[in-house]
C-alpha positions as CSV (number, residue, x, y, z in Angstrom):
1,M,-10.9,9.4,8.4
2,S,-9.4,12.9,8.8
3,N,-13.0,14.3,9.1
4,G,-14.2,11.9,10.2
5,G,-12.5,11.2,13.3
6,F,-12.4,15.2,14.2
7,M,-16.3,14.4,14.0
8,S,-15.8,11.1,16.0
9,Y,-14.1,13.5,19.0
10,E,-16.7,16.3,19.0
11,L,-19.1,13.8,19.5
12,V,-17.5,11.6,22.1
13,C,-17.6,15.1,23.4
14,Q,-21.4,15.7,23.7
15,L,-22.7,12.2,23.8
16,S,-20.3,10.7,26.1
17,N,-23.6,9.0,27.1
18,R,-24.4,7.1,23.9
19,I,-20.7,6.4,23.5
20,A,-18.7,3.9,24.1
21,A,-15.1,4.1,22.6
22,I,-14.3,5.8,18.8
23,G,-11.5,5.2,16.4
24,S,-9.7,8.3,14.7
25,V,-7.6,7.6,11.7
26,T,-5.4,11.2,11.1
27,G,-8.3,13.3,12.7
28,S,-7.5,15.3,15.7
29,M,-9.8,17.6,17.4
30,T,-10.7,21.5,16.8
31,P,-9.5,23.8,19.6
32,Q,-12.7,25.2,20.2
33,T,-14.1,21.2,20.2
34,F,-10.7,20.5,22.9
35,E,-12.0,23.5,24.9
36,A,-15.3,22.9,25.1
37,C,-15.4,19.5,25.6
38,T,-17.6,18.2,28.4
39,P,-17.7,14.5,28.3
40,Q,-20.1,13.0,31.2
41,N,-18.5,9.4,31.2
42,P,-15.7,7.5,30.8
43,V,-14.7,7.0,26.6
44,S,-12.1,4.4,25.2
45,I,-10.3,6.5,22.3
46,L,-8.2,5.1,19.5
47,Q,-6.0,7.2,17.6
48,I,-3.7,5.8,14.6
49,H,-2.1,8.9,13.1
50,G,0.8,9.0,10.8
51,L,4.1,11.4,11.8
52,R,4.2,12.2,8.3
53,D,0.8,13.8,7.9
54,F,1.3,17.0,6.8
55,V,-2.9,17.6,5.9
56,V,-3.6,16.8,9.9
57,P,0.1,17.1,11.5
58,Y,0.9,15.6,14.6
59,L,1.8,18.7,16.2
60,G,-0.4,20.5,15.6
61,N,-1.5,23.3,13.8
62,T,-3.0,27.0,14.5
63,I,-6.8,25.3,13.8
64,M,-5.7,21.3,14.5
65,T,-4.7,20.8,18.7
66,P,-1.7,18.2,19.0
67,I,-2.0,14.8,19.3
68,P,-0.1,14.4,22.5
69,E,-2.7,16.8,24.2
70,V,-5.3,15.2,22.6
71,M,-4.2,11.6,23.9
72,D,-2.8,13.3,27.2
73,Y,-6.8,15.2,27.5
74,W,-8.3,11.5,26.9
75,A,-5.9,9.6,29.8
76,R,-7.0,12.6,32.4
77,E,-10.2,12.7,31.1
78,N,-10.6,8.3,31.9
79,G,-8.7,9.1,35.4
80,C,-6.4,6.4,33.6
81,D,-2.4,5.6,34.9
82,P,-0.8,8.8,33.5
83,D,1.9,6.5,31.8
84,P,1.2,4.9,29.4
85,T,2.7,1.5,28.4
86,S,4.6,1.5,24.6
87,N,5.4,-0.9,22.3
88,S,7.3,-0.9,19.5
89,I,5.2,-1.9,15.9
90,A,7.7,-4.1,14.1
91,D,8.3,-3.2,10.0
92,N,6.2,-5.4,7.8
93,T,6.2,-3.9,5.0
94,G,10.2,-3.9,4.8
95,D,10.5,0.1,4.3
96,D,12.8,0.0,7.2
97,F,9.9,1.7,9.4
98,G,7.7,0.7,11.8
99,G,5.8,2.7,14.8
100,T,4.9,2.7,18.2
101,R,2.1,2.2,20.4
102,R,1.2,3.7,23.5
103,R,-1.7,2.8,25.4
104,Y,-3.1,4.2,28.4
105,D,-4.9,1.9,31.2
106,Q,-6.0,1.4,34.4
107,C,-8.6,3.9,33.6
108,D,-12.3,4.2,35.2
109,N,-15.0,1.8,34.0
110,G,-12.1,0.0,31.7
111,V,-11.8,2.2,29.3
112,S,-8.5,2.8,27.6
113,V,-6.8,5.4,25.5
114,E,-4.4,3.9,22.8
115,L,-2.4,6.0,20.3
116,V,-0.9,4.0,16.9
117,L,1.8,6.5,15.4
118,L,2.9,5.1,12.3
119,N,6.7,6.5,11.2
120,A,6.1,6.6,7.7
121,M,2.3,7.4,7.4
122,A,1.3,10.7,5.6
123,H,-2.3,11.3,5.3
124,E,-3.8,7.8,4.4
125,W,-5.7,4.9,5.5
126,P,-3.5,2.4,6.6
127,I,-4.1,-1.4,5.3
128,A,-1.9,-4.6,5.9
129,N,-4.1,-7.3,4.9
130,D,-3.2,-11.0,2.6
131,I,-3.9,-8.9,-0.7
132,Y,-2.1,-5.5,0.0
133,I,0.0,-3.7,2.1
134,S,0.6,-0.2,2.5
135,H,1.4,0.2,5.6
136,D,2.4,-2.0,9.5
137,I,-1.3,-2.1,10.5
138,D,-4.5,-2.6,9.3
139,A,-6.7,-0.1,10.3
140,A,-9.8,-1.4,9.9
141,S,-9.3,-4.6,11.8
142,Y,-7.2,-2.9,14.3
143,I,-10.0,-0.4,15.1
144,W,-12.8,-3.6,15.1
145,E,-10.4,-5.1,17.3
146,F,-10.6,-2.2,19.7
147,L,-14.0,-0.6,20.1
148,S,-15.3,-4.6,20.0
149,Q,-14.2,-4.6,23.3
150,Y,-16.2,-2.2,25.0
151,R,-19.6,-1.6,25.4
152,L,-21.7,1.6,26.9
153,N,-21.9,1.8,30.5
154,T,-22.6,5.3,32.2
155,R,-21.6,4.9,35.7
156,R,-18.5,6.3,36.2
157,G,-15.6,5.0,38.2
158,E,-17.7,1.9,38.0
159,P,-16.0,-1.2,35.6
160,D,-18.4,-3.4,33.5
């Protein structure tokens, strides 16, 4: 989460030949990472973020790239269809908030780029399981479901 998300983006920029997919929760890319990023292979990207995150703001600041720019970058870099599909995330907590899932598909090598944007989430880890519910998705389960779809394929343009 947070710094781990920043680290994941840094690693994928430098080691795309060794990483099939990443999942970032409340992270982003620094402007330095964003400008210097040169992945050699398509990599699947999942970003989970909250609109109420003021530590790593959704719209960025001088030291953090705005999340929409990060997602657009990875969609372009991975050769995805530029128009994402968008689906609502139901209000599972009863707080009158939900979210949006935007997914870029038809990317090189069968990768994808996905943003899960939760309207009521701040700078925190979303949990929604049988024991405890803090937000409308369970990040651990969601990330595993996303990551487990992909395996490393270093030939650009060829599907798995």
